[in-house]
TITORNU-863278 format. One record per residue (C-alpha): x, y, z; residue in one letter. Coordinates in Angstrom, 2 decimals. Each point is the difference from the previous one (the first is absolute). Layout:
X|Y|Z|A
...
//
This chain:
74.36|35.67|-42.87|M
-1.25|-2.79|-2.21|E
-0.08|-3.52|1.46|K
3.07|-1.92|-1.12|R
0.01|-3.74|-0.45|T
2.75|-2.47|0.74|Q
0.47|-0.34|-3.76|R
0.64|3.76|-0.21|D
2.60|-0.16|2.76|Y
1.77|-3.01|-1.49|F
0.08|1.57|-3.46|N
1.40|3.23|1.47|A
2.68|-2.04|1.77|L
0.76|-1.84|-3.23|K
0.43|3.32|-1.78|N
2.33|1.19|2.75|L
2.12|-3.15|-0.13|V
0.22|0.22|-3.80|N
1.14|3.63|0.15|G
-3.22|1.62|-1.24|Y
-0.67|1.97|3.21|G
-2.96|-0.32|2.32|T
-2.77|0.91|-2.44|E
-2.69|-2.45|-1.01|Y
-3.22|0.80|-1.87|N
0.72|3.70|0.25|G
0.29|-0.10|3.81|V
3.31|0.71|1.72|V
0.65|-2.17|3.05|Y
2.15|1.40|2.79|E
2.85|-2.22|1.23|L
-1.36|0.17|3.56|D
-3.36|-1.20|-1.27|E
1.62|-2.93|-1.83|L
2.09|-0.90|3.07|N
-3.14|0.03|2.16|E
-1.73|-2.31|-2.48|F
2.98|-2.40|-0.04|I
0.25|-0.03|3.80|D
-3.71|-0.78|0.27|G
0.27|-2.94|-2.39|R
3.10|-1.33|1.78|L
-1.83|0.20|3.33|A
-2.88|-2.00|-1.49|Q
2.43|-2.67|-1.23|L
1.70|-0.18|3.41|D
-3.35|-0.36|1.75|K
-1.10|-2.72|-2.42|K
3.19|-2.05|0.38|S
-0.01|0.35|3.79|A
-3.53|-1.37|0.22|S
0.86|-3.27|-1.74|K
-0.02|-2.95|2.34|K
1.07|-3.56|-0.73|P
-2.56|-2.39|-1.42|T
-1.14|-3.09|1.89|K
2.19|-2.11|-2.28|E
3.05|2.14|0.78|Q
-0.70|-0.26|3.74|E
-0.35|-3.78|-0.29|A
3.28|-0.17|-1.94|N
1.80|1.89|2.79|E
-1.16|-2.65|2.51|V
1.13|-2.79|-2.32|L
3.38|1.68|-0.54|K
0.54|-0.04|3.76|E
-0.80|-3.73|0.06|V
2.52|-0.60|-2.79|V
2.65|2.00|1.86|L
-0.65|-2.05|3.16|N
0.54|-3.34|-1.78|V
3.08|1.07|-1.95|L
3.44|-0.81|1.32|T
3.52|1.17|-0.78|A
0.72|-3.28|-1.84|E
-2.80|0.60|-2.47|G
-2.85|-2.00|-1.48|A
-1.88|-0.50|-3.24|T
-3.57|1.21|-0.49|V
-1.33|-3.52|0.58|T
2.02|-0.35|3.23|D
-1.32|3.34|1.24|I
-3.59|-0.99|-0.78|M
0.36|-3.17|2.07|G
1.25|1.78|3.11|R
-3.22|1.78|0.99|D
-3.71|-0.85|-0.17|E
-0.89|3.50|-1.26|A
2.24|-0.52|-3.04|L
-1.10|-3.56|-0.84|K
-3.30|1.18|-1.47|G
1.68|2.48|-2.33|L
1.14|-0.67|-3.53|S
3.66|-0.17|-0.92|N
-0.47|3.16|-2.09|Q
-1.45|1.92|2.96|K
2.90|-0.89|2.29|V
2.44|0.84|-2.80|S
-1.65|3.40|-0.38|A
0.27|0.65|3.74|L
3.67|-0.97|-0.10|L
0.57|2.27|-3.00|R
-1.48|2.91|2.00|M
2.23|-0.82|2.98|L
3.07|-0.13|-2.27|V
-0.95|3.43|-1.40|A
-0.33|1.31|3.59|D
3.49|-1.33|0.77|G
-1.21|-2.35|2.74|K
0.68|-3.23|-1.88|V
2.90|-1.05|-2.22|A
-0.45|-2.24|-3.03|K
2.65|-2.42|-1.21|D
-0.52|-1.80|-3.29|T
1.57|-3.39|-0.52|N
-0.81|-1.07|-3.54|G
-3.77|-0.29|-0.08|K
-0.45|0.07|3.78|K
-0.33|3.21|1.97|S
0.92|0.00|3.66|V
-1.23|2.79|2.27|F
1.60|1.00|3.30|R
-0.20|2.88|2.44|L
2.00|2.98|-1.20|A
//
């Protein structure tokens, strides 16, 4: 059996999907062979995605999000108010704290109320 490349397998699959059968370049591919190829590629993708770990920046953001959650109250506060409540947040820019709050809103941990131009954040 001649060595088959990934390109050969993908073209054979493309032919199958488009209704042209499992032949490519004069070679007929068995369905079991194509399924084995697909399963192998899916296993590689699963292994690759499972090995991803958070970056240092993402880990630092998780710590800062916890700090933000600890200073937030049920009454709510603006970004500037939140920054003034903890030393770890005072050194950050307004944009950074806003980004952390946006992530927390997306996670459903913080609620955002907009009053005109002012946004007030509170625990969800």
